Every structure is written in C-alpha cells, then in structure tokens.
Residue frames relative to the residue before (quaternion, step in Angstrom):
aa qw qx qy qz dx dy dz
M 1.0000 0.0000 0.0000 0.0000 0.00 0.00 0.00
P 0.4103 -0.7360 0.4743 0.2551 3.61 -0.65 1.04
A 0.4745 -0.6641 0.4978 0.2933 3.53 -1.10 0.72
T 0.5335 -0.6155 0.4739 0.3347 3.53 -1.20 0.51
Q 0.5821 -0.5613 0.4444 0.3854 3.54 -1.26 0.26
P 0.6259 -0.5496 0.3698 0.4117 3.60 -1.10 0.54
G 0.8074 0.2826 -0.2190 0.4692 3.52 -1.02 0.86
S 0.6370 0.5746 -0.3295 0.3943 3.60 1.24 -0.18
G 0.5154 0.6874 -0.4034 0.3147 3.61 1.21 -0.11
S 0.6308 -0.5591 0.3883 0.3725 3.53 -1.27 0.51
T 0.5820 0.5834 -0.3818 0.4185 3.62 1.08 -0.61
V 0.6797 0.4719 -0.2851 0.4837 3.55 0.92 -0.91
R 0.6025 0.5494 -0.3613 0.4524 3.61 1.05 -0.70
R 0.6536 0.5085 -0.3221 0.4589 3.59 0.93 -0.86
I 0.6600 0.5037 -0.3140 0.4605 3.58 0.93 -0.85
L 0.6492 0.5156 -0.3178 0.4601 3.58 0.96 -0.84
L 0.6724 0.4820 -0.3001 0.4748 3.59 0.88 -0.94
G 0.6497 0.5275 -0.3221 0.4426 3.58 0.93 -0.85
S 0.6716 0.4909 -0.3077 0.4619 3.58 0.93 -0.85
Q 0.6444 0.5079 -0.3309 0.4662 3.59 1.05 -0.69
L 0.6368 0.5125 -0.3289 0.4730 3.59 1.01 -0.75
R 0.6329 0.5263 -0.3331 0.4599 3.58 1.02 -0.75
R 0.6606 0.5031 -0.3135 0.4607 3.60 0.91 -0.87
L 0.6490 0.5111 -0.3189 0.4646 3.57 0.99 -0.82
R 0.6530 0.5135 -0.3119 0.4611 3.58 0.96 -0.85
E 0.6914 0.4798 -0.2862 0.4581 3.57 0.83 -0.97
A 0.6174 0.5557 -0.3475 0.4351 3.60 1.07 -0.69
K 0.7073 0.4255 -0.2431 0.5095 3.57 1.17 -0.59
G 0.4473 -0.7103 0.4427 0.3152 3.59 1.27 -0.07
I 0.4212 0.7006 -0.4631 0.3425 3.58 1.16 0.62
T 0.3920 -0.7204 0.5198 0.2391 3.58 -0.90 0.89
R 0.6297 -0.5168 0.4108 0.4094 3.58 -1.27 0.32
E 0.6226 0.5486 -0.3421 0.4408 3.57 1.03 -0.76
E 0.6594 0.4983 -0.3018 0.4752 3.59 0.96 -0.88
A 0.6495 0.5065 -0.3187 0.4691 3.58 0.98 -0.83
G 0.6432 0.5278 -0.3221 0.4517 3.57 1.00 -0.79
Y 0.6297 0.5359 -0.3316 0.4543 3.57 0.99 -0.82
E 0.6249 0.5685 -0.3306 0.4207 3.58 1.04 -0.83
I 0.7894 0.2674 -0.1473 0.5325 3.61 0.97 -0.79
R 0.5221 -0.6750 0.3960 0.3391 3.57 1.24 0.53
A 0.5539 0.5730 -0.3974 0.4548 3.54 0.98 0.94
S 0.5812 -0.5937 0.4333 0.3494 3.55 -1.29 0.19
E 0.6590 -0.4801 0.3999 0.4188 3.54 -1.33 0.22
S 0.6537 0.5145 -0.3218 0.4522 3.60 1.00 -0.78
K 0.5976 0.5437 -0.3665 0.4615 3.61 1.12 -0.57
I 0.6388 0.5058 -0.3288 0.4775 3.61 0.96 -0.79
S 0.6305 0.5336 -0.3290 0.4577 3.58 1.00 -0.82
R 0.6766 0.4835 -0.2946 0.4708 3.60 0.91 -0.89
M 0.6201 0.5290 -0.3437 0.4664 3.59 1.04 -0.70
E 0.7024 0.4790 -0.2761 0.4483 3.57 0.85 -0.95
L 0.6681 0.4596 -0.2931 0.5064 3.58 1.23 -0.40
G 0.4662 -0.7000 0.4296 0.3289 3.58 1.28 -0.10
R 0.4395 0.7292 -0.4259 0.3062 3.57 1.20 0.50
V 0.7600 0.2765 -0.1698 0.5632 3.60 1.23 -0.22
S 0.5676 -0.5701 0.4577 0.3787 3.55 -1.28 0.27
F 0.3905 -0.7278 0.5256 0.2038 3.58 -1.27 0.41
K 0.2897 -0.7013 0.6203 0.1987 3.55 -1.07 0.80
E 0.5333 -0.6537 0.4294 0.3223 3.56 -0.85 0.98
R 0.6411 0.5304 -0.3329 0.4435 3.60 0.97 -0.81
D 0.6427 0.5220 -0.3265 0.4558 3.60 1.00 -0.82
V 0.6604 0.4966 -0.3117 0.4691 3.57 0.91 -0.89
A 0.6478 0.5205 -0.3205 0.4547 3.59 0.93 -0.87
D 0.6671 0.4985 -0.3054 0.4617 3.60 0.93 -0.87
L 0.6540 0.5041 -0.3169 0.4667 3.57 1.00 -0.81
L 0.6323 0.5276 -0.3381 0.4556 3.60 0.98 -0.79
T 0.6373 0.5109 -0.3241 0.4772 3.58 1.02 -0.77
M 0.6555 0.5117 -0.3040 0.4649 3.58 0.93 -0.90
Y 0.7206 0.4415 -0.2423 0.4766 3.58 1.04 -0.80
G 0.5583 -0.6633 0.3625 0.3420 3.57 1.29 0.18
V 0.4305 0.6716 -0.4872 0.3553 3.60 1.17 0.51
G 0.0110 0.8406 -0.5384 0.0582 3.56 -0.17 1.31
D 0.5344 0.6318 -0.4089 0.3848 3.57 1.21 -0.38
E 0.4449 -0.7382 0.4423 0.2480 3.56 -0.60 1.17
T 0.6273 0.5380 -0.3450 0.4450 3.60 1.05 -0.71
E 0.6711 0.4889 -0.2928 0.4742 3.57 0.94 -0.89
R 0.6425 0.5176 -0.3239 0.4630 3.57 0.98 -0.85
A 0.6588 0.5159 -0.3135 0.4489 3.58 0.91 -0.91
A 0.6438 0.5261 -0.3256 0.4503 3.59 0.99 -0.82
L 0.7007 0.4639 -0.2729 0.4684 3.58 0.90 -0.91
L 0.6440 0.4950 -0.3255 0.4840 3.60 1.04 -0.70
G 0.6173 0.5288 -0.3380 0.4743 3.58 1.11 -0.65
L 0.6297 0.5268 -0.3198 0.4729 3.55 1.07 -0.78
A 0.6197 0.5414 -0.3359 0.4583 3.58 1.09 -0.74
A 0.6489 0.5115 -0.3178 0.4651 3.59 0.98 -0.83
E 0.6656 0.4906 -0.3003 0.4754 3.58 0.97 -0.86
A 0.6391 0.5513 -0.3244 0.4271 3.58 1.04 -0.77
N 0.6837 0.4887 -0.2853 0.4608 3.58 1.16 -0.54
A 0.4648 0.6674 -0.4573 0.3597 3.59 1.26 -0.06
Q 0.3946 -0.7347 0.5025 0.2280 3.57 -0.90 0.90
G 0.4043 -0.6991 0.5381 0.2412 3.56 -1.04 0.83
W 0.6941 -0.4837 0.3247 0.4229 3.58 -1.25 0.36
W 0.6287 0.5813 -0.3340 0.3942 3.59 1.10 -0.70
H 0.5296 0.6265 -0.4196 0.3886 3.61 1.20 -0.25
N 0.5401 0.5969 -0.4053 0.4332 3.58 1.26 -0.23
Y 0.6998 0.4292 -0.2550 0.5110 3.57 1.27 -0.30
N 0.2199 0.8223 -0.5019 0.1536 3.61 1.17 0.48
D 0.6266 0.5724 -0.3412 0.4041 3.56 1.09 -0.66
I 0.7809 0.2806 -0.1619 0.5340 3.61 1.15 -0.48
L 0.6666 0.5176 -0.2803 0.4573 3.57 1.28 -0.27
P 0.3180 -0.7544 0.5351 0.2086 3.63 -0.47 1.10
S 0.6370 -0.5710 0.3580 0.3742 3.56 -1.10 0.70
W 0.6549 0.5276 -0.3282 0.4301 3.59 0.98 -0.77
F 0.6865 0.4441 -0.2966 0.4936 3.61 1.15 -0.47
Q 0.5234 0.6168 -0.4165 0.4148 3.60 1.19 -0.40
V 0.6170 0.5427 -0.3420 0.4560 3.57 1.02 -0.79
Y 0.6651 0.5072 -0.3169 0.4471 3.58 0.89 -0.89
V 0.6496 0.5212 -0.3331 0.4422 3.61 0.86 -0.90
G 0.6450 0.5167 -0.3175 0.4649 3.58 1.03 -0.78
L 0.6661 0.4876 -0.2998 0.4782 3.58 0.98 -0.82
E 0.6226 0.5383 -0.3298 0.4625 3.59 1.01 -0.81
E 0.6449 0.5381 -0.3052 0.4488 3.56 0.98 -0.90
A 0.7503 0.4186 -0.2016 0.4703 3.57 1.04 -0.82
A 0.5443 0.6674 -0.3885 0.3277 3.60 1.20 -0.40
S 0.3261 -0.7179 0.5778 0.2106 3.53 -1.23 0.55
V 0.7670 0.1263 -0.0906 0.6225 3.58 1.27 -0.43
I 0.0408 -0.7700 0.6368 -0.0006 3.57 -0.95 0.96
R 0.0097 -0.7839 0.6201 -0.0278 3.57 -0.66 1.14
T 0.0380 0.8293 -0.5529 0.0711 3.57 -0.77 0.95
Y 0.1632 -0.7334 0.6492 0.1186 3.51 -1.24 0.63
E 0.0274 -0.8076 0.5885 -0.0256 3.58 -0.80 1.04
V 0.3019 -0.7769 0.5373 0.1289 3.52 -1.07 0.85
Q 0.8264 0.2901 -0.1085 0.4703 3.55 0.69 -1.14
F 0.8052 0.2009 -0.0802 0.5521 3.57 1.02 -0.79
V 0.5309 -0.5309 0.5373 0.3841 3.51 -1.34 0.29
P 0.5398 -0.6360 0.4226 0.3543 3.66 -0.85 0.82
G 0.6399 -0.5798 0.3563 0.3569 3.55 -1.07 0.77
L 0.6544 0.5307 -0.3183 0.4345 3.59 1.01 -0.76
L 0.7435 0.3727 -0.2118 0.5133 3.60 1.22 -0.33
Q 0.4888 0.6851 -0.4277 0.3298 3.61 1.23 0.11
T 0.4160 -0.6439 0.5736 0.2885 3.55 -1.21 0.57
P 0.6613 -0.5132 0.3458 0.4239 3.61 -1.15 0.37
E 0.7008 0.4668 -0.2930 0.4528 3.61 0.86 -0.85
Y 0.6130 0.5138 -0.3501 0.4875 3.59 1.08 -0.63
A 0.6412 0.5192 -0.3189 0.4665 3.58 0.95 -0.88
R 0.6367 0.5316 -0.3271 0.4527 3.58 0.99 -0.83
A 0.6579 0.5055 -0.3113 0.4634 3.59 0.97 -0.85
V 0.6434 0.5136 -0.3185 0.4698 3.59 1.03 -0.79
V 0.6563 0.5125 -0.3110 0.4581 3.59 0.92 -0.90
I 0.6704 0.4978 -0.3058 0.4574 3.60 0.87 -0.91
A 0.6451 0.5147 -0.3236 0.4628 3.59 1.02 -0.78
G 0.7277 0.4346 -0.2388 0.4739 3.59 1.00 -0.82
Q 0.7755 0.2054 -0.0998 0.5886 3.58 1.19 -0.62
P 0.0567 -0.8672 0.4930 0.0404 3.61 0.60 1.10
S 0.7007 0.4538 -0.2778 0.4752 3.60 1.15 -0.47
A 0.4453 0.7068 -0.4503 0.3152 3.61 1.27 -0.02
S 0.4840 -0.6506 0.5024 0.3001 3.55 -1.09 0.74
A 0.6658 -0.4900 0.3696 0.4242 3.57 -1.25 0.30
A 0.6428 0.5260 -0.3237 0.4532 3.59 1.02 -0.79
E 0.6588 0.4984 -0.3144 0.4677 3.58 0.97 -0.81
V 0.6202 0.5313 -0.3431 0.4641 3.58 1.00 -0.79
D 0.6395 0.5282 -0.3247 0.4546 3.59 0.95 -0.87
R 0.6775 0.4880 -0.3015 0.4603 3.59 0.92 -0.87
R 0.6459 0.5110 -0.3299 0.4615 3.58 0.97 -0.74
V 0.6464 0.4910 -0.3166 0.4908 3.58 1.00 -0.76
G 0.6402 0.5353 -0.3217 0.4474 3.58 0.98 -0.83
L 0.6240 0.5299 -0.3294 0.4705 3.57 1.02 -0.79
R 0.6715 0.5012 -0.3020 0.4546 3.57 0.88 -0.92
M 0.6575 0.5003 -0.3121 0.4691 3.58 0.98 -0.79
Q 0.6544 0.5084 -0.3244 0.4561 3.61 0.98 -0.76
R 0.5871 0.5666 -0.3701 0.4443 3.59 1.09 -0.63
Q 0.6478 0.5633 -0.3181 0.4024 3.58 1.02 -0.77
S 0.5124 0.6718 -0.4156 0.3367 3.60 1.21 -0.36
I 0.5533 0.6190 -0.4058 0.3822 3.62 1.14 -0.43
L 0.6323 0.5597 -0.3371 0.4162 3.60 1.12 -0.57
Y 0.7410 0.4037 -0.2089 0.4943 3.58 1.24 -0.39
R 0.4977 0.6658 -0.4299 0.3524 3.59 1.24 0.01
D 0.6229 -0.4508 0.4413 0.4627 3.54 -1.32 -0.04
K 0.8255 0.0625 -0.1056 0.5509 3.59 -0.94 0.91
P 0.0645 0.8261 -0.5555 0.0693 3.61 0.60 1.09
P 0.5687 -0.5686 0.4410 0.3985 3.59 -1.18 0.29
R 0.4601 -0.6119 0.5514 0.3315 3.53 -1.30 0.34
L 0.1155 -0.7883 0.6032 0.0363 3.58 -0.67 1.12
W 0.0052 -0.7928 0.6069 -0.0558 3.56 -0.65 1.17
V 0.0566 -0.8316 0.5504 -0.0487 3.54 -0.39 1.32
V 0.0839 -0.7170 0.6873 0.0802 3.53 -1.11 0.81
L 0.0710 -0.8329 0.5472 -0.0427 3.54 -0.46 1.30
D 0.4046 -0.7098 0.5216 0.2460 3.54 -0.75 1.05
E 0.5720 -0.6145 0.4205 0.3441 3.57 -1.00 0.82
A 0.5496 0.6311 -0.3921 0.3820 3.59 1.14 -0.59
A 0.6378 0.5395 -0.3339 0.4368 3.60 1.02 -0.77
L 0.6805 0.4813 -0.2817 0.4753 3.58 1.15 -0.58
R 0.6892 0.4701 -0.2729 0.4791 3.57 1.18 -0.52
R 0.5925 0.5579 -0.3723 0.4463 3.60 1.21 -0.32
P 0.3146 -0.8076 0.4678 0.1730 3.63 -0.41 1.18
I 0.0050 0.8257 -0.5621 0.0479 3.57 0.47 1.18
G 0.8314 0.1712 -0.1532 0.5060 3.56 -0.75 1.08
G 0.5994 -0.5732 0.3662 0.4219 3.57 1.23 -0.15
R 0.7548 -0.4420 0.2648 0.4060 3.54 -1.34 0.30
D 0.7006 0.4744 -0.2927 0.4455 3.59 0.75 -0.99
V 0.6363 0.5232 -0.3283 0.4623 3.59 0.99 -0.81
M 0.6777 0.4864 -0.2976 0.4644 3.57 0.93 -0.87
R 0.6096 0.5397 -0.3579 0.4572 3.60 1.01 -0.70
D 0.6736 0.4839 -0.2975 0.4728 3.58 0.89 -0.94
Q 0.6447 0.5249 -0.3251 0.4508 3.58 1.02 -0.78
V 0.6624 0.4850 -0.3121 0.4781 3.61 0.89 -0.84
R 0.6283 0.5227 -0.3349 0.4689 3.59 0.99 -0.78
H 0.6456 0.5211 -0.3163 0.4600 3.57 1.00 -0.82
L 0.6257 0.5312 -0.3399 0.4591 3.61 0.99 -0.74
I 0.6307 0.5268 -0.3314 0.4635 3.57 0.99 -0.79
E 0.6638 0.4997 -0.2982 0.4699 3.57 0.98 -0.86
M 0.6748 0.4995 -0.2977 0.4544 3.58 0.93 -0.89
A 0.6174 0.5620 -0.3458 0.4283 3.58 1.07 -0.69
A 0.6210 0.5518 -0.3402 0.4407 3.59 1.22 -0.38
L 0.5316 0.6195 -0.4170 0.3996 3.61 1.24 -0.25
P 0.5309 -0.6673 0.4150 0.3173 3.62 -0.93 0.81
N 0.7203 0.4293 -0.2456 0.4865 3.60 1.17 -0.51
V 0.6720 0.4623 -0.2918 0.4995 3.61 1.28 0.14
T 0.0401 -0.7692 0.6377 -0.0041 3.56 -0.93 1.02
I 0.0484 -0.7917 0.6090 -0.0017 3.57 -0.82 1.02
Q 0.0157 -0.7741 0.6325 -0.0188 3.53 -0.89 1.04
I 0.2784 -0.7478 0.5808 0.1613 3.55 -1.05 0.78
M 0.2556 -0.7126 0.6315 0.1675 3.54 -1.09 0.85
P 0.2344 -0.8355 0.4784 0.1348 3.62 -0.10 1.25
F 0.6507 -0.5126 0.3983 0.3940 3.53 -1.26 0.50
R 0.6675 0.5615 -0.3151 0.3740 3.56 0.87 -0.97
F 0.5689 0.6094 -0.3948 0.3861 3.59 1.16 -0.40
G 0.3560 -0.7428 0.4961 0.2744 3.58 1.10 -0.63
A 0.8096 -0.1906 0.1630 0.5307 3.59 -1.10 -0.73
H 0.0322 -0.8038 0.5941 -0.0026 3.57 -1.08 0.75
A 0.7806 -0.4250 0.2277 0.3978 3.55 -1.36 0.09
A 0.7105 0.4827 -0.2696 0.4353 3.61 1.02 -0.72
E 0.0135 0.8354 -0.5472 0.0496 3.57 0.59 1.14
G 0.6754 0.5339 -0.2930 0.4158 3.58 1.11 -0.65
G 0.6154 -0.5718 0.3541 0.4109 3.61 1.22 -0.06
P 0.7718 -0.3866 0.2464 0.4406 3.58 -1.31 -0.13
F 0.0909 0.7760 -0.6214 0.0590 3.57 -1.22 0.58
L 0.2625 -0.7364 0.6005 0.1681 3.53 -1.35 0.29
L 0.1746 -0.7345 0.6454 0.1164 3.51 -1.29 0.61
L 0.0998 -0.7990 0.5927 0.0194 3.57 -0.80 1.06
R 0.0676 -0.7777 0.6247 0.0198 3.54 -0.98 0.94
F 0.2342 -0.8004 0.5462 0.0783 3.55 -1.03 0.87
P 0.5777 -0.6200 0.3999 0.3492 3.58 -1.11 0.57
E 0.6227 0.5425 -0.3515 0.4409 3.61 1.14 -0.49
S 0.4436 -0.7057 0.4868 0.2614 3.58 -0.82 0.98
D 0.6097 0.5725 -0.3487 0.4230 3.61 1.19 -0.47
L 0.6894 0.4820 -0.2792 0.4631 3.58 1.18 -0.46
P 0.3583 -0.7252 0.5416 0.2288 3.59 -0.83 0.93
D 0.5846 -0.5116 0.4708 0.4181 3.54 -1.28 0.26
V 0.2078 -0.7735 0.5899 0.1025 3.57 -1.16 0.64
V 0.2313 -0.7255 0.6320 0.1436 3.55 -1.09 0.85
Y 0.1483 -0.7856 0.5978 0.0590 3.57 -0.89 0.99
L 0.0271 -0.7823 0.6216 -0.0298 3.55 -0.80 1.11
E 0.1868 -0.8134 0.5440 0.0863 3.57 -0.45 1.18
Q 0.1425 -0.7651 0.6245 0.0654 3.52 -1.06 0.89
L 0.7408 -0.4280 0.2566 0.4496 3.58 -1.22 0.05
T 0.8282 0.1140 -0.0318 0.5479 3.60 0.87 -0.91
S 0.7669 0.2039 -0.1492 0.5900 3.60 1.20 0.32
A 0.2434 -0.7526 0.5872 0.1717 3.56 -1.31 -0.13
L 0.3094 -0.7137 0.5944 0.2038 3.54 -1.28 0.44
Y 0.1297 -0.7560 0.6386 0.0618 3.53 -1.10 0.86
L 0.0691 -0.8194 0.5691 -0.0059 3.57 -0.41 1.22
D 0.0493 0.8151 -0.5763 0.0323 3.59 -0.85 0.93
K 0.4237 0.6756 -0.4932 0.3474 3.60 1.22 0.24
R 0.6050 -0.6310 0.3441 0.3425 3.53 -0.90 0.98
D 0.6865 0.4851 -0.3109 0.4436 3.61 0.83 -0.89
E 0.6491 0.5095 -0.3224 0.4637 3.59 1.04 -0.71
V 0.6606 0.4975 -0.3046 0.4725 3.57 0.93 -0.90
D 0.6363 0.5331 -0.3283 0.4506 3.59 0.98 -0.83
A 0.6395 0.5312 -0.3315 0.4461 3.60 0.99 -0.80
Y 0.6920 0.4536 -0.2780 0.4880 3.58 0.92 -0.86
T 0.6120 0.5409 -0.3531 0.4564 3.59 1.05 -0.66
E 0.6356 0.5236 -0.3250 0.4649 3.57 1.01 -0.79
V 0.6450 0.5079 -0.3211 0.4721 3.59 0.97 -0.82
M 0.6626 0.5027 -0.3127 0.4587 3.58 0.91 -0.88
D 0.6319 0.5253 -0.3316 0.4634 3.57 1.00 -0.77
R 0.6589 0.4991 -0.3104 0.4695 3.58 0.98 -0.83
L 0.6235 0.5320 -0.3347 0.4650 3.58 1.02 -0.75
S 0.6630 0.5130 -0.3023 0.4536 3.57 0.99 -0.85
V 0.6539 0.4911 -0.3059 0.4874 3.56 1.11 -0.68
D 0.7376 0.4400 -0.2306 0.4573 3.59 0.90 -0.95
G 0.6109 0.5646 -0.3547 0.4269 3.60 1.14 -0.52
M 0.6449 -0.5023 0.3934 0.4206 3.54 -1.28 0.23
P 0.5355 -0.6059 0.4617 0.3646 3.64 -0.99 0.69
P 0.6807 -0.5210 0.3162 0.4064 3.60 -1.11 0.54
D 0.6808 0.4812 -0.3144 0.4541 3.62 0.88 -0.83
K 0.6582 0.4858 -0.3062 0.4868 3.59 1.02 -0.76
S 0.6013 0.5542 -0.3557 0.4525 3.58 1.13 -0.62
V 0.6432 0.4985 -0.3206 0.4848 3.59 1.00 -0.78
D 0.6056 0.5474 -0.3543 0.4562 3.59 1.04 -0.71
L 0.6607 0.4970 -0.3085 0.4704 3.58 0.96 -0.86
L 0.6255 0.5324 -0.3373 0.4599 3.57 0.99 -0.80
Q 0.6606 0.5030 -0.3085 0.4642 3.58 0.97 -0.80
R 0.6317 0.5176 -0.3315 0.4724 3.60 1.05 -0.70
I 0.6455 0.5110 -0.3196 0.4692 3.58 0.98 -0.85
L 0.6265 0.5385 -0.3336 0.4541 3.57 1.03 -0.78
K 0.6706 0.4865 -0.2961 0.4753 3.61 0.96 -0.82
E 0.6280 0.5481 -0.3354 0.4389 3.59 1.06 -0.73
N 0.7367 0.4044 -0.2197 0.4955 3.56 1.10 -0.72
C-alpha cells in the first residue's frame, strides 16, 4: 500500500482543524468551558479537540463555528470538509489490537512529517531496522507476546518504513550512539545484517546517519533518546516526541522545542560526519 504524501494524513488534519478552532475561540474571548457547554461537552474535551487528540463530530464543529461567529458559507464548508478528512482512519488503525493510543498519534505524525531527526542510544531507530532485528527487539520488550503478535508488531514497523521510499519522502537524520551498534541484539548474524542495512540506507539521498562514538565522552543528550518532527504546513509547530515505557510525551511549545533542537544541532556537530560514520559501520561489519 503506497504511503501518503507528507502532510496529508488525518492526524495532521485534526491538528490543523484544532488549531483553527482554538484561534477562532480565542479571537472571540470565549473560554473552553463556555465552548464545551455549547456542544454539551467538558472543558477537557474542547482542549483535546484543539490539540487534535480526538475525532470531530460534524455537528460539534458546526455548532462551534456558529458560536465563534463564522457565518461565511465558504469558510464553514472548508472547515467542515477538514473535519470530515480529519476523521479518516490511517492504515495503522488496522493494528489497533497491538498499537496503544499514545503511539497511534506518533505514527500519524511520522507519516505526515517532512523532516524527522532522532537521537538513539540503545536501539537502531525503527525506520532503519531490518525485520530480524525488529523481531529481536519486539521479543525482548514483549517476552510474553505470541508468535502471531510478534509478527504483527514487526509488520507494523516494516510498513512504517515505506515513507522513506515514497515520492517526496521525509528527510531522516539520525544520530546513533555507538552503544546501539555494539549491543548484540538478536545475535551476531542479525547484527551483521543490521549494520549492512545501515550502510545501504545511508546511501539514500534523504537519509543521513551519524555515529556518536564512545571516544567523544559526555555529550549534549544527557536526557536520553528523542525525536524531532517537522511538517510542511507552516501552521504546524515542530513536535518533540519522548517515548516512555507505557506512554509518551509530545512537546510543541516553542521554548521546549528550541531546547531539543539546540541539543540535536550540537549532537550533529559533535558526532562523526556521515562519511566517517559509514567508515565506522564498515569497520564494525568486518569485526563481526
């Protein structure tokens, strides 16, 4: 199944519609509580709508537009059309049985991003994993999972990777700690294939891989792994994704995003250049 173009996913549609509804509400000086009362919902429901975290009922959007003074039929039709598009399910909803709701949001954002920057410490990033490496990671993290569930989790990870091969793929920029390359996940043969795959992926024009070598010592990313997502729409802020064991944080406040962007920039400067990183990958491949 072909991947969608960047920015075309339902997750981004929800965020765009939510931000527009928030601007309209604030322009009228209406509180979230007042808006919630209008559509028979809570203040927290309005907050989730404005953050793009929930689906939209057409009647709710229509009532809010009326409350916010949007009477122009062309503008109303555009926003109601956006609501319909925002409710379309992405391909990842076929994996609802294994995909927690907090990660569904990430998959939608990843699908829509034009730039993905990530720093990883322990594992090769999911977008660059081979099937057997992914299988070893899944089994280590979900030791009680059935063989069928493991297959579905690996399949989901492989399908996510299709964004790297579509027309107008995102720019993927990875800074990978050397520790992830020295940890023998899945055994020697799996790691050899994984390192070989990284070398192949580094040759793609939209993929940059840098290694943070042991010899550098302490570096900027003291807080651990994170991702930065950027979108083609000017209305959408960059998002920082921080994954935890049973949940995730999505940061989009300017000062928070700027702090992580600065760390990523420092990692990119301090890490090995892309060509030297490939040289190291080739040396590791020969060692194994």
